[in-house]
N, C-alpha and C positions, 0 to 999 in steps of 0.2 A: 263587631261582626254584624253583617246585614241580616236582618230577620226575614226569612221567607214566609210570606203570608199564605196560609192555606186557602185556596180559592174554592169555596163551597159552591162551585158553579156548574158542575157538569150534569147534575141530575134532578134536583128538586125544583118544581115549578111554583111552590107555595111560599117562597121567601118574601118577607116584607121589604119593600124598597127602602133603601137608605136615604137620608136627607141629601138632596142634590143642590150643589152650590154654584155652578158656573154662571157667569154673567150672561145676559142675553146679548148675543152679537152674531154676526154672520150675514151673508148676502141673500139668504133665502134659496130654496131648492131650484128656482129657475133663473138665478142670477147670472150663472156662467154660460156663455154661448160662444160657439166657434165663429170663425170668419164667415162661414156659410149659414150661420143662424142656428146651428145644431145646439140643443140644450145639453149640458153636461149631465143633467138629471135623468136624461133618457138614453144617453150613449151606452151601448152595450159593449163596445170595444173602444180603445183609444183611436182606432182608425175611423170610427163613426164620428169622432169629434175633430177630425182633421189631422190625427197623428199625435205622437208623444210630445212634440214641440208645442203644439197648440194646447194640449192638456196641461203641460207644465206651466205655460204662460197663464192660463186661466186659474190654475191652482195657486200660483204666486199672487195673482190679483186678489183672490179670496183671502189669502194670507194666514188662515187659521184652520186647524183640524180639531174637531171635538172628539175625544175618545173617553171611554169609561171602563173602569175595572181592569186597568193594566198596571199591575205592580212593576216597578222598575227592576226588582230582583226576581221576577218570575220569567223564566225562559229567555233571559237577556233582553227584556223589553226596554230597559234603560238605554242600552246601546242602540237598539232599533230606533227609538224616539230621537236620540241625539243624532244618529246618522241621517235620518230623514230631515231633521231641522237644518243640519249643516249643509246637506246636499241641495236643498230647495229653498231654504230661507223661510219656511212655513212653520209657524208656531204650533206645537202640539199641546193642547190643553187636556189634561187627564183628571177627571173627577172620580172620587170614590174608588181609589186604586185597589182597595181590598174587597170591592163589591163582587157580586155574583151575576151569573148570566141573567137571572130573572130581574135583577136590578136594571140591567141594560135594556131588557125588553120593556120593563115598566117605564123607563125614561123615554123610549121611542114612542110608546102609545100615549103617555100623558103629556108629551111635549110636541105632538104632531103639529107642524106648521110654525113652530117657534124657532128662533135663531139659536137657542141654547140646547136644542136636541142633539144627541150624539150623531156624529157622521158615520162612524164605523163601529163594528161590533166584533168581539172575540168571544165566541159562544161554545159551550159544551155541545157535543153533537146533537143530543136530544132537543136542546133549545134551538139549535139552528133549524131542525125539522119543524119545530113548532112555529118559529117566527116566519118561516116560508109559508106555512099553511095559513097563517094569519095575514098574509100579503103585506108584510112589513119590510121586505127586503127588495132591493133593486137588482135587476139583472145586470151582471157585468162579467166579462171574460178577460182576465189578464192575458198578457202575451203568451205565457207558457201554460195556459189552461189545459191544452190537450195532453200535456205531460203529467198532469195530476192523475194518479191512478184511478181507474174506474172503481166506483164504490166509495170514493172519498170526495165526491163532488155532486152537486145537484145538477140534474140534466138540463135545467133551465138557467144554470149558472147564478143562482141566487146566493149560494154559499159554497165554499169548498174548504177542505181541511188545510191547515197551515203547518201545524207542528204537533207532536205528540210523544208518547213514550210507553213504556211497559211498567206494570207493577213490579216492584223490586223489593229486596230485603236489604236494608242498611244495617250495619252492625259495628259496634265499637269493639274492635279487636283488642283494645287495651283492658277492657273490663270483662269481655266474654272469651272464655278459653278457646272454644271452637265455635266459630260463627256458623249459624244455620244457612243452608243454601237451597232448601226446599220447604214446601209447606209441611210435609211429613216431619221434617226436622223440628219444626216449631213446637211440636207436641212433646218433645223430650223434657223430662223433669228438670234438667239443669237450666232451663230457661224460665223458671218460675218468676212471675212478676216482671218480666222483662220485655214482653212483646206489645208494641203500641201502634196505633194508627195516628194520622194527623187530623182526623176529624170523624164525626158521626157519619156512617155510610148512608143515612137518610138525607144528609145535607152536603157531605163532602164528596167531591169527584173521586179523589184517590181512595177514600173509604169504600165507596160504592164499587170501584174497580177491584179493590182487594177482595171483597166478598165474591165478586164474579170470578176472579182468579182462583180463589179457594174452592169454588164450586167446580171449576175445570180440573183442579188437582185431586178432587175427591169423587169422581164419577159423574159430575154434573155436566151441563152444557149451556149454551146460550139460551136454550128453552127451559132449562131446569136449574135454578139457582139455589134451591133448598139445601143441597149438600154444602154450599158455602156457609149458610147460616148455621148448619149443624156443626161445621168445623169450628166456628167461633164459639158456639155453645160448649163444645168440648174443651176448647182453649181456656174459656172462662172457668169451667168446672175444675180443671186440673191446676188452676191458679197461675197459668202462664200469661194470660191476657191482663194488661193494666189499662184502666180507663183514662190514664193521663194522656192528654192530647199532645203529640210530639211537636216540638219546635227546635230550632237550633239551640235555644237556651236549655231546654230539658235534656237534650243530648249531652251538651257540655257538662251539665250538672250530674249526669249519670242516672237521671230519672227514667229515661227511655233508651236503654242501650241497644234495643233491636226495634227497628221501625219499618213498617210496610208502607211504601209510598211510591210515587212515580219515579222512574229511574233518573230522570233529569233533575229532580229535586234532591234525591239521595246522592247523585254524582256531584252536584254542586256543593252539598255539605262536605263530601270527601275532599274536594278541592280547597274549600275554605278552612277546614279543620287542620290541615297539614301544619299551618303556622302555629297552632296550639299544641302540636305534638299528639293529636288524636288520630289514631289509625281507623278511619271509617271505611269499611269494606262494603262493596255493593255487588249484589248478585241478582240477576233475573232468574227466578226459579223455573227450572225446566218442567216441573210437574204442574205448573199453573200459569202459563203465559197468557197475559191479557194486555192488549194494547188499545189505547184510545187517543183520539186526536181532538184538538180544539179547532173550530171552524171560523173562518173569516167571512164577514159580510158587510154590506153597505146599507144603511138606512134608506129606504125608498124615498123618504122625505128629508134627506140630509141637507142641512143648511149650507154646507160647503161641498157640493156634489163633485166638483173637479178635484179638490184636495182629497176627497174620499177615494176617488178612483186612482189618483196618483199614489196614495198610501198603499192601496192594494198592489199596484204595479211594483212598488218598492219592496213590499214584503215577499213577493214572488220572484224578485230578481235574484241573481246569484249572491249579491251582497246581502240582501235581506235574509235569504234562506241560510246562508252561512253564519249570520249573526245568531239566528235561532240555534244553529248547530253548536256554536261556541258557548251557548247557554245549556249545553248537554241535551237539548231537545232534538228529536229526529224530524227534520223538515219534510214536508209532503213531496218535494221534488228531489229527494235524496238519490233515488235510483237513477233518475234522468240526469242529474248533475254528475253522478259518478261516471256515467257513460260518456258525457260530453266534456269531461275534464275540468269542470268548474267547482267541484266539491272540495272543501277545505279538508284535506286528508289528515292533517294534524289534529283538527278538532274531532273528526270522525273516529280517529283511533282511540280517543279518550272515552268513547261511549261504552257502557257496560255491554258485554258480549251477549248476543242473542242468536240462536239458530232458527232457521226456517223463516217463513213469511207470516206476518201477523194476520190473524182472522179477526174481523170486526163485526160485532152484532148488528143486526138490522134495527130499524126504528121500532118495529113492533116488539122485537126481543128486548130492547132497552126498556120500553114502556112496561112490559110484563115484569121484568126484573125489578124495576123501580117499585112497582106495586107490592111485589112479594117481599122485598127488603124493608119497605116502609111498614109492612104488617108484622114482619118476623124478627127484625133486629132487636127491638126491646126485649122480647121474650128470650132471645138467644143469649144475650149478655147479662140477663137478670137471674138466670137459673142458679 
């Protein structure tokens, strides 16, 4: 079974960068130019560079794309990487696949001007804000930029959301008589020692999102996350919360029969576990709907600027968006694709059901929540 690596990427900015190992190669940020002398490093659209044909040609000449922190088994990135390489003949080199957003930013800043710097970034929302503020990201608008929903893209096109999902409850129906479907259910005595997260909320994106979702389910808001911490304090006090970090292995062993995680990861588990006879049920709790996306961006000093821009175009093409969808992640262009008929309906039908339109916290709300959770999580689960 493929192990899904928990990306501790979405919220904490104080992580220590992992050892980075890519060889120094690349054409340099100003190496690719169009027939008219336009630099790929400054092209804001493919049209600026002479069109898609010119961009493809320049990217193929570069021959390589440097990426970081892209696990092949996360949101179907393996298929995306393979699809890009097959379509364009450009080698995608991924270092530190289990790394975090801060590792990506650290690589950008420490390798500025070097051929081994990352070309593209996959960042938790708060890190995308931070990287833009630090002037680390290039301006670039993919062909369907206008179809990305407002609130999910930078007005200067330095980053935009690619894919995301909702906090969900995954449950082993073979071991749990009645699976919980709400946060309120999780407090019931029959779930003693069974409720797990896939990481510490001060470091893990899904853990952070779960505390936010619990807050929304218990009278809190994007401006008031304390009820979420109080919920987990209660869950710990009544013995339902287990400190075991969930993975596919702990689920199969029965150590974590109830897991709070992104719906695309829980849904992937459900698909994988069928062959093992494990009935993994997934529900997005109606009393605490929290959605979050990962953002895509280009390093302002990308050593392969044409390949970086072509990668973005691929991710936001119907092919790329549908590959994320096949990984059970909800692509940013999902609504637009449903309208224009390019959405993979079979893949969409497999997503956990959710009602309504997701609300997404602002940058300042995320920052305040991070601070509150950093200060309060240890107290909540040590009571």
